[in-house]
C-alpha positions in Angstrom: 97.9 83.5 125.9 95.1 82.2 124.1 92.7 79.2 125.2 90.1 77.9 123.2 89.1 75.0 125.9 89.5 75.1 129.4 88.7 71.5 130.3 90.3 69.9 127.3 90.6 66.1 127.4 91.0 63.2 125.4 87.9 62.1 123.3 87.5 58.8 122.2 84.8 59.4 119.6 87.0 61.6 117.5 85.6 61.1 113.9 87.5 58.6 111.9 89.0 59.9 108.8 89.2 58.4 105.6 92.7 56.9 104.0 93.3 60.4 102.3 93.1 62.2 105.2 94.5 59.8 107.4 97.6 60.3 105.0 97.8 63.8 105.3 97.4 64.0 108.9 100.4 61.5 109.5 102.6 63.6 107.1 101.8 66.9 108.9 101.6 65.2 112.5 105.3 66.4 113.6 104.5 69.9 112.3 100.9 70.1 113.6 102.1 69.2 117.0 102.2 72.6 118.0 98.8 72.9 119.0 98.5 72.2 122.9 95.8 73.3 125.5 96.7 76.5 127.5 94.3 76.5 130.3 95.6 79.6 132.1 94.2 79.1 135.7 94.3 82.1 137.7 96.8 82.6 140.6 97.9 78.9 140.0 101.0 79.6 138.2 104.2 79.1 140.6 106.4 82.5 141.2 109.1 83.6 138.7 112.0 81.3 138.2 110.3 78.5 140.3 111.6 75.3 139.2 114.9 74.5 141.6 115.6 71.0 140.7 116.1 69.3 137.2 116.7 66.0 135.9 117.2 64.7 132.1 114.4 62.0 132.1 115.9 60.2 129.0 119.7 59.5 128.2 119.6 61.2 124.9 118.6 64.6 126.5 115.0 64.5 124.8 112.9 65.2 127.8 114.2 67.4 130.5 112.1 67.7 134.0 112.4 70.5 136.5 109.5 70.8 139.5 109.1 72.9 141.9 107.3 72.1 145.9 104.5 73.7 147.4 104.2 72.3 150.8 101.8 74.4 151.5 99.1 73.7 148.9 100.9 70.0 149.1 101.1 70.0 145.1 103.9 69.8 142.9 104.1 72.1 139.5 106.2 70.4 137.0 107.9 71.9 133.4 108.6 69.3 130.8 111.0 70.5 128.3 110.8 68.6 125.2 113.6 68.9 122.4 112.3 68.4 118.5 108.7 68.1 117.5 106.9 64.6 118.0 103.6 63.3 117.9 103.3 63.1 121.8 104.8 62.3 125.1 103.8 60.3 128.2 105.0 61.3 131.5 104.1 59.5 134.8 105.1 57.2 138.0 105.1 53.9 139.0 105.7 51.6 141.7 109.0 50.0 140.8 109.6 52.0 137.2 107.4 49.7 135.0 105.6 51.0 132.5 102.7 49.0 133.1 100.1 49.8 135.9 101.6 53.2 135.5 100.3 56.6 136.4 100.3 58.8 133.5 99.9 62.5 131.9 99.6 62.2 128.2 100.2 64.7 125.4 99.2 63.3 121.9 97.9 64.3 118.5 95.4 62.8 116.1 97.0 64.5 113.5 94.9 67.3 113.3 94.3 68.3 116.9 96.1 68.0 120.4 95.0 66.4 123.6 96.3 66.7 127.0 94.7 64.2 129.9 95.5 62.1 132.9 95.6 58.8 132.0 96.8 55.3 133.3 98.3 51.9 131.9 96.7 48.5 132.9 99.0 45.6 133.1 98.9 44.7 129.5 100.0 48.4 128.9 96.8 49.6 127.6 96.1 53.4 128.0 92.9 54.3 129.6 91.4 58.0 130.6 91.5 58.6 134.2 87.7 59.3 135.3 89.5 61.7 137.9 91.7 64.5 136.1 94.0 65.5 138.7 96.8 66.7 136.3 96.2 70.3 135.4 97.7 71.6 132.3 98.8 75.1 133.1 100.6 76.4 129.9 102.4 75.4 126.6 104.5 77.3 124.8 106.7 76.4 121.8 110.3 77.2 122.3 113.4 77.7 119.8 114.1 74.1 120.0 110.7 72.1 120.8 108.1 72.7 123.4 107.9 73.5 127.1 104.6 72.2 129.0 103.7 73.3 132.7 101.3 71.0 134.7 100.8 70.5 138.4 99.7 67.9 140.2 98.5 67.4 144.3 100.7 64.9 146.5 97.7 63.0 147.6 94.7 62.6 144.9 92.8 59.6 146.7 92.3 58.0 143.4 93.1 54.4 142.9 94.9 54.9 139.5 97.0 57.6 140.9 100.5 57.2 142.4 100.7 58.5 145.9 103.4 61.2 146.0 105.9 60.9 149.5 109.1 61.8 151.0 110.4 58.6 149.2 112.2 57.5 145.6 109.9 58.3 143.1 110.1 56.3 139.8 109.6 58.3 136.9 108.8 56.7 133.9 108.5 58.5 130.4 107.5 57.4 126.7 107.5 59.4 122.9 105.0 59.0 120.5 106.6 59.0 117.0 103.2 58.9 115.3 99.7 60.3 115.7 96.7 58.3 117.3 93.3 58.8 116.8 92.2 58.3 120.2 93.9 57.7 123.8 92.6 54.1 123.7 94.4 53.4 120.9 97.7 53.9 122.0 99.9 50.9 123.8 102.5 51.7 125.3 104.4 48.3 123.9 105.1 50.1 120.8 106.9 53.2 121.7 110.4 54.3 123.3 110.2 54.3 126.9 112.2 54.7 129.9 112.8 55.3 133.7 114.7 58.2 135.9 114.5 57.8 139.8 114.5 61.2 141.8 113.2 62.5 145.1 110.5 64.8 144.5 109.4 66.0 147.5 113.0 67.7 148.7 113.5 69.3 151.9 113.8 73.0 151.5 117.0 73.4 153.6 118.7 76.0 151.5 122.3 74.9 150.5 124.8 76.7 152.9 127.0 79.3 151.7 131.0 78.1 151.8 133.4 80.0 153.7 136.0 82.4 152.4 138.4 80.2 153.6 137.0 76.5 152.1 139.8 74.2 150.8 139.7 71.2 148.7 141.4 67.5 149.2 140.8 64.8 147.1 141.1 61.4 148.3 141.7 59.1 145.3 143.0 55.8 144.7 145.2 56.3 141.4 145.0 54.1 138.5 143.4 51.0 139.9 143.4 48.2 137.6 139.5 47.2 138.5 139.6 43.7 138.9 137.5 41.4 136.2 135.4 40.1 139.0 131.8 40.8 140.2 132.8 42.1 143.5 135.6 43.9 144.7 136.4 46.2 147.6 139.6 48.4 147.1 141.2 49.9 149.9 143.8 52.6 149.7 145.9 54.3 152.6 146.7 58.2 152.3 148.2 60.8 154.8 147.1 64.0 155.7 150.0 66.4 155.2 152.7 67.1 158.0 151.5 69.8 160.6 147.7 69.6 159.3 145.7 71.4 162.1 141.9 70.6 163.2 139.3 71.0 160.5 136.1 70.8 159.9 134.7 68.8 156.8 131.6 71.0 155.7 131.0 69.6 152.0 131.9 66.3 150.1 131.2 65.1 146.8 132.1 62.0 144.3 134.9 62.1 141.9 134.0 59.3 139.3 136.2 58.3 136.8 134.5 59.1 133.2 133.2 55.7 131.8 133.2 54.2 135.5 130.0 55.5 136.3 128.4 51.9 136.4 131.3 50.0 137.8 131.7 52.4 141.1 128.9 51.2 143.5 129.8 53.3 146.7 132.8 54.8 148.6 133.7 55.6 152.0 136.5 57.5 153.6 138.0 56.3 156.8 140.0 57.6 159.8 142.2 55.6 161.4 142.5 55.2 164.8 145.1 57.5 167.0 146.5 54.9 169.1 148.8 53.7 166.1 151.5 56.5 165.3 151.8 54.8 161.7 149.7 52.9 159.0 150.9 51.0 156.5 150.9 52.0 152.9 148.6 49.5 151.0 146.3 49.9 147.9 144.5 46.6 146.9 141.7 44.3 147.7 140.4 44.8 150.9 140.3 41.2 151.3 143.6 40.6 150.3 146.1 38.5 152.3 148.7 41.1 151.6 146.8 43.7 153.6 148.2 45.2 156.9 146.3 44.3 159.6 146.2 47.7 161.0 144.0 48.7 158.5 141.0 47.2 160.6 141.6 49.7 162.8 140.5 52.6 160.3 136.9 52.6 161.0 135.8 56.2 161.8 133.8 57.3 158.6 134.7 60.7 157.7 132.6 60.7 154.2 130.1 58.1 152.6 129.0 58.1 149.3 126.6 55.7 147.2 125.4 55.2 144.0 123.0 58.1 143.0 124.0 60.6 145.7 124.7 64.3 144.8 127.0 66.3 146.7 126.6 66.7 150.7 126.3 69.9 152.9 126.6 69.9 156.6 124.3 72.2 158.4 126.0 75.7 159.4 126.3 74.8 162.9 128.0 71.2 162.3 131.4 69.6 160.7 133.5 66.4 160.9 136.3 67.0 162.3 139.7 65.9 160.9 143.4 66.7 161.8 145.1 67.9 164.6 146.2 66.5 168.1 144.3 63.5 168.9 143.5 62.5 165.3 145.2 60.1 162.9 146.8 61.4 159.7 146.0 58.6 158.0 142.7 58.1 156.0 142.0 55.2 154.5 139.6 55.0 151.1 137.4 51.9 150.4 135.8 51.5 147.0 133.2 49.0 146.1 133.4 48.2 142.5 130.3 46.0 141.1 131.1 44.6 137.8 129.3 42.1 136.7 130.1 42.0 133.3 133.6 41.3 134.3 135.0 43.8 132.3 138.5 43.7 131.8 141.5 46.4 131.7 139.4 49.2 133.4 141.7 51.5 135.1 139.9 53.9 138.0 140.8 57.0 140.2 137.6 57.7 141.8 137.2 58.7 145.1 135.6 61.6 147.5 136.6 65.3 147.4 136.2 67.2 150.8 135.2 70.4 151.3 137.0 71.8 154.7 137.3 75.0 156.7 139.8 76.2 159.4 137.1 78.1 160.9 135.7 75.8 162.9 131.8 75.1 163.6 129.8 74.7 166.8 129.7 71.3 166.7 131.5 68.2 165.6 129.2 65.8 163.4 129.4 61.9 163.4 128.5 59.4 160.7 126.6 56.1 162.7 125.6 52.7 161.2 122.2 51.5 162.2 120.7 48.3 161.2 122.1 44.5 160.5 125.7 43.5 161.3 127.0 42.2 158.0 126.8 38.7 158.9 125.3 35.6 157.0 123.3 34.9 160.1 120.3 37.3 158.9 119.2 35.3 155.5 115.8 36.0 153.1 114.4 32.7 151.3 114.3 32.6 147.7 110.8 33.3 145.8 109.9 35.6 148.5 107.8 39.1 147.7 108.0 40.8 150.6 110.5 39.2 153.3 111.5 41.7 156.6 114.5 41.9 158.3 115.0 44.1 161.5 118.4 45.6 163.0 118.3 47.2 166.6 119.9 49.6 168.4 119.2 48.8 171.7 118.3 51.0 174.8 121.3 49.5 176.8 123.8 51.0 173.8 122.3 54.1 173.6 122.0 54.6 177.4 125.6 53.5 177.5 127.3 55.6 174.4 125.0 58.7 174.0 125.2 62.2 176.0 123.0 62.7 178.7 121.7 65.7 176.3 121.5 63.1 173.5 122.2 63.3 170.0 120.5 65.2 166.6 119.8 63.1 163.5 120.0 65.7 160.6 120.4 63.3 157.4 120.1 59.7 156.6 121.1 57.3 153.7 119.8 54.0 153.6 121.6 51.1 151.9 120.7 47.9 150.8 122.0 45.7 148.1 120.0 44.4 145.0 116.8 42.8 146.6 116.3 45.7 149.3 112.4 47.2 148.4 112.0 49.2 151.4 113.8 50.5 154.2 112.7 52.2 157.7 114.1 53.3 160.7 111.9 54.2 163.6 112.7 56.1 167.0 111.2 54.1 170.1 111.3 55.8 174.0 109.7 54.0 176.4 108.5 50.8 174.8 106.4 53.4 172.2 107.4 54.3 168.7 107.7 58.0 168.6 108.8 58.8 165.2 110.1 57.6 161.7 114.1 58.8 161.3 113.7 57.7 157.6 111.4 55.5 155.3 111.8 54.6 151.4 108.5 52.6 150.8 109.6 52.6 147.0 113.8 52.2 148.0 116.2 51.5 145.1 119.6 50.3 145.3 120.5 51.7 142.1 119.5 55.5 143.9 121.1 55.9 147.0 121.3 59.4 148.5 122.6 61.0 151.5 118.9 62.9 152.4 118.4 65.6 154.5 115.7 65.1 157.3 112.9 67.5 157.0 113.1 67.9 160.5 116.0 66.9 162.8 115.4 63.8 165.2 116.3 64.0 168.7 118.0 60.4 170.0 118.3 60.2 174.1 120.2 57.6 176.1 117.6 54.7 176.4 116.0 55.1 173.1 115.6 52.6 170.8 116.3 53.0 167.2 114.8 49.7 164.7 115.7 49.6 161.4 113.7 47.2 159.1 114.3 46.2 155.3 111.9 44.7 153.3 113.4 42.3 150.4 112.1 41.1 147.1 113.6 37.5 146.1 111.5 36.5 143.4 113.9 36.0 141.0 116.6 33.8 143.2 116.3 30.2 143.7 118.8 30.0 146.8 119.0 31.5 150.0 120.5 35.4 150.2 122.6 35.6 153.2 123.7 38.8 154.8 127.3 40.1 153.6 129.4 42.2 151.8 129.2 40.7 148.2 126.7 42.6 146.0 124.6 39.2 145.5 124.6 39.3 149.3 122.5 41.6 151.2 123.1 44.5 153.6 120.3 46.5 156.0 121.8 49.8 156.9 121.0 53.4 157.5 124.0 55.8 158.0 122.6 58.3 160.2 124.6 61.8 160.0 124.3 63.7 163.9 125.5 65.9 165.9 127.3 66.3 168.5 129.9 63.6 167.9 129.9 60.7 170.2 132.3 57.2 170.3 129.4 55.3 169.2 130.0 54.5 165.5 128.1 51.4 164.9 124.9 50.1 166.6 123.9 47.3 165.2 122.4 43.5 165.6 122.1 39.8 164.3 120.3 36.9 165.5 122.0 34.8 168.2 123.6 31.9 166.3 123.0 29.4 169.3 119.4 30.1 168.3 119.9 30.0 164.4 121.7 26.7 165.0 118.3 25.6 167.1 116.3 26.6 163.9 118.7 24.3 161.5 118.4 21.4 163.9 114.2 21.8 163.5 114.2 21.9 159.6 116.3 18.7 160.0 114.0 17.0 162.3 111.1 17.9 160.2 112.3 16.4 157.1 113.8 13.4 158.7 117.3 14.6 158.6 116.8 13.8 154.9 119.0 17.0 154.5 121.8 17.8 156.2 121.9 21.5 157.9 124.8 19.9 159.8 126.1 22.7 162.6 130.0 21.6 160.7 128.8 23.3 157.3 129.2 27.1 157.5 125.8 29.1 157.9 125.4 30.0 154.2 125.8 26.3 153.3 123.4 25.2 156.0 121.0 28.3 154.2 121.4 26.7 150.9 120.5 23.0 152.3 117.3 24.1 153.7 114.4 22.9 151.9 112.2 26.1 151.2 108.7 24.8 152.3 106.2 27.0 154.0 107.2 25.4 157.0 110.7 26.5 157.1 109.7 30.3 155.8 107.3 30.7 158.5 109.6 29.4 161.2 112.8 31.5 159.6 110.5 34.5 160.3 109.1 33.3 163.6 113.2 33.1 164.8 113.9 36.6 163.9 110.7 37.7 165.6 111.5 36.2 168.6 115.2 35.2 169.2 117.6 37.1 171.1 120.0 39.3 169.5 123.9 40.0 169.4 124.5 43.7 169.9 127.3 45.4 168.6 127.5 48.3 170.4 130.8 49.5 168.8 133.2 52.7 169.4 135.5 54.3 166.3 138.1 51.3 167.1 135.7 48.9 166.5 135.9 47.8 169.8 132.7 47.2 171.5 131.5 49.2 174.6 132.3 47.1 177.7 129.5 45.0 178.9 127.7 41.6 177.9 126.3 42.0 174.1 125.3 38.7 173.5 121.7 36.9 174.2 120.0 40.4 174.3 116.3 40.5 174.7 114.3 42.1 171.6 113.3 45.4 172.8 109.7 45.2 173.6 107.5 47.9 171.9 103.9 48.0 173.2 102.8 51.0 170.7 103.5 51.3 167.2 103.1 54.4 165.0 100.1 55.0 163.1 100.3 55.5 159.4 98.5 59.0 158.6 95.3 59.9 157.7 95.2 61.3 153.9 93.4 64.6 153.2 91.4 63.9 150.0 91.4 67.1 147.8 87.5 67.9 146.3 87.5 66.8 142.3 85.5 68.1 139.7 84.5 64.9 137.3 85.4 65.8 133.8 82.6 65.6 130.9 83.9 62.9 128.5 82.6 64.7 125.6 84.6 67.5 126.0 86.9 68.1 123.0 88.0 70.4 120.6 90.8 72.3 118.9 93.2 74.5 120.6 96.1 76.6 120.1 99.8 77.1 121.5 101.5 80.3 122.4 104.8 80.8 121.5 107.8 81.8 123.7 109.6 85.2 122.6 112.4 84.3 120.5 111.0 80.8 119.4 110.6 80.2 115.7 
């Protein structure tokens, strides 16, 4: 490895070539872009085989990113594999995946020399050198099929131009430079081939549990479904466990998506039916069909849940989801949500979920519980909102009644909204004090919904409160967005995975409908009843009639912030626990969690005049 410059950066004062030189540079740019800075920093390289996480950045497979996380050093090492030779690449992060206002690392050539720099793009797509250089290039190698770059960056830089890397979804952006540029400032992103990829960079460090020798698999699929040519379809399919199927534990599950239908299958769930029914009629059709047997409504015990972007899910070694045997129904319901905005016709689908299970029962039965908001139009978001928050509660009354004295332990979580969701957080409160965050995603995307192992197990005791808040953006909508099952409606859900299993399947809330009607009445009076938000109309129709001015928006926010709620403290059978659950007061929170302080690393400012030619190392076997 050889380095001619240890602090290589872009230099805007490169001499301008004449026409002949420029032509020569352009003609040889692809070949010459084998010259990259090598800044070998002693002790900074990660250990051998250091990249457990890998994702393609672009659909063509030109760019592939691998990374490793050091929580001790609070640093990520990245490896970017570039297939083929080109004039440069950019990689970075932005708030929602936009290429403007992005935190970038740039690698480019002027046709003669190559440069590496920490940069950023402004709102017009113009690229600028960052005054604080936080990306460090550690190694560059020519490979048999292109280029391999190794660089690192701290989680936190305290640079206003840098992205703060947290536990949540990260929108990665990339770009490919197909011709040389004489300086960094000469590059505008509008002329590049760009794209985005979503990942969670800061993965939990739990190792994948080993599969026992007796593990078996079972596929729960709805065979040959002709996907309806409508935007939203929930498809229900009943299947039956084999006769004499004894008690087992599900220890892992994964999605099976019919090839070509990846964009149509939005999420899937497998439910077990209530064991009080000896038989469940066979059915395979839309869940809202008039032909659907009424007993399917009692198939609500979640065994597995998958949504767009989720990977295979492994249970911890001490727990598994029980199914089969005495006291357990033999009947399972698969529910597939098809999202078909293009109303594609004639597409057949056999997607589903593959269960991995064992007869060697683990110490605890695991369960899945729904937190957040009830699927109801009572909870709505006005149009043209940049950040509108809705909150659902699992109250102390419900946890006191439904949880065992020793409580439960949440080890994983899957956050879920539809298209306008931007942030989701669940907080645990005890005795009026927020104690800890269960799961949070400040950059949540409905197009990337993973089941995430928590870095620390969260214990919930009887009397605790779980508060789930979702932030929505409806800037592109002209009408109110109401809660519901449709993809253009909204949800606010946290599916928490926990043990030991309890009878509590769903702990969610919604505003009391009587108080919402008082809100509509107030809006009528304020507008001299020129707009009818009449009680004889449905709630969605009433929201459609609301004139969305500052008064109606502020009053709706206030209503959701003080009005009593209707609690759904439901058992597996979809029946509520005994008690009065209507007109419940909002939980009183007297002390909220504070945002953790950031620890800023010490930086050495680069010298803007530092520049020079560099050389590249060649990986063994590369030509």
